[in-house]
N, C-alpha and C positions, 0 to 999 in steps of 0.2 A: 469535480477534482480541479483546482485550479493549476495553470499550466504548470506542467515540469513536475510534479507531484508523485510520479509515478516512480518510485525509487525503492530499495528495500536498507535496511539496516547493515552495515558491514563490522567487522571486528576493529574496536578500538583501544587495544591495550594501553595500560597504563593511566588511563583517563580517570581521576578521581572523581566519585560520586558525591556532589555537596548535599543533595537532598539524602543521601543514603550512605551514613558514616559506618552503620554498625549492622550487622546480619547474622541470623542463626538459619541453620540448613538441617530440616528434622526428615530424616529416611532413613528405614530400617535396613535397606541394602547400603551396605558399606564403600563399595566402589562408586556408587551413585553420588553419596553424601559427600565422599572426597573430589570427586570431580567438579561439583557444583561449587563447593566452595573454593577449590582453588579458581577456579574462572571467575567469581565474586571477586577474590585478593588481586587478580590482576585488574579488575577496574578501579582497585584503589580502596576496596572496601574492606573493614576489619570483620572478617568471616568468621565462625567457627560450626563445626558439624558436629552434629549428635545423631544417635541410632536408636534412640527409646524415649518415650514418655518421661521416664524419671530422669535422664538427663536435662530434658529441657526445664523441667520444673526446678530443678536444682539452678537451671542456669537462670531462670528467671528470678531470682534470689537477689540477683545482682541488678543493676539499670537494665531496663528493657531495650532491645534491639530495634533499631528503626525498620527492619524489614526481617519477617520472619517466613521461610521458604519450607512449605508444610506439605508431605505426602501425604495421602488420604488414606492411606492404609501402614499402619505402623505396626506389624504384629498384632500384640495382644491390645492393641490400641487403636483409635482413628482420629479422624480429624472432625468429626462431630464430638465425640466427649473432649477433643483438645480445646475446641471453640468455647465449651463451658466452662473449662479451667483458665482459658485466657479472660474472659468475661470475669471471673471471680477475683483473678487477680489485677483487673483494672488495666489489661495490656492496651496501650496507646499506639502501638506500630501497625505497620501494615503486614497483611498477610497474602502471600501468593500460594495459590493452592497447586500442586503437583501430583500427577497421577496417569498410570498407564491405562486407566479406565476411560470408556468413552465420554466424548464430549458433553453428553447428556447428564451423567454423573457428577462430571465436574461441576453445571451447571446447577443440577440439585445440590451439591456441597456449598456453592457459591451461596446459594439462597438462605440456606440452613444457616450459614456463618454471620449473615449479614442481619438475619432476625436476631441471631445471640447477642447482635451489638458489636461484632468483630468487622474492622475494616478489611475489606477483601481488596486487592489492588490488583489482581489479575490470576491467570491459570495457565498452567505449562504442560502440555500433554506431552508425555513420554512416547518415544525419545525425543528430545527436545535439542534444536541445535543453540549453539553458543549466542548467534545473532538474535534469537529470541528470547533467550535470558537477559541480553543486553537492552531488548526493546522494552521488556516490561520493566526493569530496571530506570531506565530511563524516564518511562513516565513519570517516575518519584523525583526528578532532577540529577539521575545516575549518569549511566553509557550515554554519551552525545551518539544519536543516530547520524550518519551521515551518507553521502550520496557518494559511492565511491570513485576514484580513490581521495576525495576530497574531504576536509573538515568542515563541520558545520559552525558558522559564525553567529553571533547574538543577533537576533534580529534587529536591523536599524531602519527606522522610518527615513523615508526619502533616497534609500540606497537606488532602488528600481529606476526612481526618477533621474538620477544622476548617471547610472549606468545607460538608460536610453538615450541621454543625451550627448554620450561621450564615448557611446560605440562599444560599450563593452558587454552588452549582453549577445549570447549566442545560444545557440539550440543543438543538444545533443539529440540522439535520435536511436529508437529500440524499436527493432524489426518484429513485425507481424508476421506469423508461420502457418501456412497453408498445414492442415494436419493430414490431408489426402497425401500429399507428396512431400511435406517439410522442407517446401521453396519458400522464400520470401513472399508474402503476398501484399505487404506494406509496411509502414512505420507509423510511429509515434512520436511528434516533436515534444522534446521537452527542455525547459528554460533553464539556463545557466548565466551566471554572471562571471566572467574573466577580472577580476579587479588586478589593478596594474601593481598594487602593493601587497594583496592577500590572497592572490592567486584565484582558482575556480571556486565560486561560491554556490552552493545547493541553494535550492527553492526556498527552505526554510529560513534561509537568512535575508530574504527580501520578499516573500509575497504575502505573510498575513498582515501587514498593518497598510497595506497601499491602497493607493486614491483610485477611484472608478476610472479616472480618465488614464490613468498610467497602466491600469488593466487592459482596459481598450487597446491602448498603442502596444501591449505585449503582446495579445491577441493579434493584431495584425503583423506585426514583425514576424511572429512565428509563421503565419500564412507566407510571409514573404520569402524566409529563409528556407521554408521547407520546398515552396516551387521553385526557387533557384537552385536548390540540392537536386532535384529530379531532372531538372533541364540541362545541368552540367554533366549529370550520370546517364543521360539517355533515357531514363527510367518512364514508364508509362504506370508507375505501382502510385496507388493513393497514399496520401500523406494525412494523418490526424493530428488537428489542432485542438487543444482544451478550448473551450468557450464558457467562463465561468458565469455563475447567477447573476452577477451584479452587471456583466456585460451586455447579458440579454436584455438588460432593463432600459441601455441605452440605444436610442435610435440611430438607424443608418449603419451598423455595422455589415449587415449583407451588402448593401450597394458598395462600402469601402470595399469588400472582397471582392464583388464582381470587378470592379474597376482596376484589379489587379492583372487582369489579361484576359484573352479569350480563351473558354475552355474551363476556367480557372474552378468552376463548380464541380466539374468532373474529376479534379485531380486534389481534391480537399473533401476531408470526412470531418465535420463538426462535432466533437464530443461534448455532451453537456452531462451533467453528473445526475444520478439519483437522486440526491440531495435537493437539485434544482426542483424535480417535481414536486417535493414536499413542501420547499419554502415559497414557490409562487407558481404554481401548476399554470394559472392563465397566461402568465408571460412567457414560459415556457414553450406552452401549446402555442403560442402566436408566432413565437420566433421558429419553432421547428417547422410550424405548417410554411410561413414566409420561405424560410430556407429550401425545403423540399420543391415549392412551386419556383423557385428560381433555379433549381439542379441541383444542388447541394444533397449531402447523404448525412442523416444523422444519426449518431452512436450515443447510445446511453451508456456512461461508464459508471464503475463502482459500484453495478447492481448489487444489492445485498448488504450494503453498508447502512442505509437511509431508513430502512422498514418503510419503505412507500408501498402502498398496497399494489396489487396487481391493475386494480380499477384504475388506476392513473395511468397505466401504460398505453391504455386503449385513447387517450387523450393526445399521445406524440407518435409522428407518422415517422419511426425509426427503420433504419435500415441493419442497426447492429447492435447488439446488445453484451456488453461487458460484464462477466462476473466478477466479482472481487477477489482477490488472492485470499483472503480468510475463508472463502468458502472453497476456491480450489485446492488451496495446498493441504496436503495432507490425505485428500478425497480418495489415494490409491488404498490407503489401510483403514479408513473410518467409513462405515456404511450408512451413519446419518449424513456425512458429508456428501457420498454417492448419491445417496435419494436425491438430497438438494439440488445436487447438479444436474441429475436426470430430468427434475421437475424444470430447472431452469432452462434446459435444452430445448423440452417439450413447450414452453411457454415461448421462448425466442421463435422457434420454427413456427408455432401456432402464428405468429405476427408477420412469418416470410420473411423474418430478419437473420442474418447470420449471429451467432452465438460464439465470443470470446472468451476463452479461459486466460484470466490475468495472474501473473506469478507463479507460472510454472518452473520448479526449479528442480524436478526430479526427472528421471525417467521413467518410475513407477506412476508419477502423477502425469506424465505426457502421455503414458500408454491408456491409464485411465479415461482422461477426457476424451482420447481419440475413439475411445471403444464407447463412451457414453454419447459419442454423438457430436462433440463441439464441432466446429468448421476450424477458428481459427486458435492460436495460442501465442502468448507472449510471456517472455520471463527470462530469468537469468541461464536457466536451461540450455537456451538458443542462443541467447545474447545478452549483455548489459547494454545501457544505453551509451552510444559510441559518438563522439566527436563528428562533426560534418566531414572532415577529410575521409575519417575511416569509412562512415557509412557510405559515402559516394564511392570510394574505392571498393567496397563490396557490392554496391550494384553495379558499379561497371563491368567487375570481374565476372558477373554472372548474369551479364543483361541478356546472354543468349537463351538462357533456360529459364528466367522468371516468367511467370504467368503474365499475361496482358491482359487488363480489363477496359 
């Protein structure tokens, strides 16, 4: 994960969706159909709802919508039958599948739809939240995902370099919670730009097109800022900074970090993503091994998103394994997700590493990950990312009870 990407989408009413102008919602439950249709309309999408196959077929006699949200079960019909009907009518829009069935059923339905020539644009497991709907729509150029409470601006090449040169870069911090006692056990630094004219900008506005040198400088700036924050707050808690794969390939980062002050290696955790294990395992292994030899701890971030084989983990001397939000979110209700989480915990502990649940947003999921044996948790249930002053105040206020490492 590039520095500062650990955000979740927030509500963004009134934003029109340039990629999705029209939509049809098909669900035989009238209440669900009505609510989802209303939510789409708040996004500026011309949406209509219907509760039967017959109504959908009549609607398809008119110009087809850009997006079709389709429940898997439709009383006397089902999504598999609808796929054939859509194919026969040359449906050219995208389909988002909705269901209260398990994730595995949704996955089977997705594959069946794709084999039928239908473009499946995503899945929503009921009950889903509005932000999950927005996230699916945003993938088609719809609702804009933002880092709360600030809007996402279009990507602007060169913006990060200008921000670094002009002192516009700042870092926000999301606490990591010890599940044994619900106390703060550390934090993760997340990059922002405070633009003099456009306000606070989220990472999606400046990270994707950046040069390697800019990414290196951002990583070093994150380390400096995190160390300064902890010093001002009198905190002994570790701060995690993200080290992107392209930064790993540049020589000298470890030496630069060590030069930031004595004992810095005990106060920083270096996060590399699972994707880096896939992209250049040799470089990741060399970087991680050197970092550990110099006293740093390595965290593997977003585990579960990149489909790295378990075998690759043996090449990285990691002290922390962070399980991606998509696996954690909903694990309280989803037995398949619980099995995956349980296996991930066993895997991490087998490497003598702490296991972190990312994206914990409900008390039910918090209780589930605690029961499953996770060591730490991070997510909006505990705290959103906080500006440095707010995080410093939080640390200073609770300094007497925070665990020391």
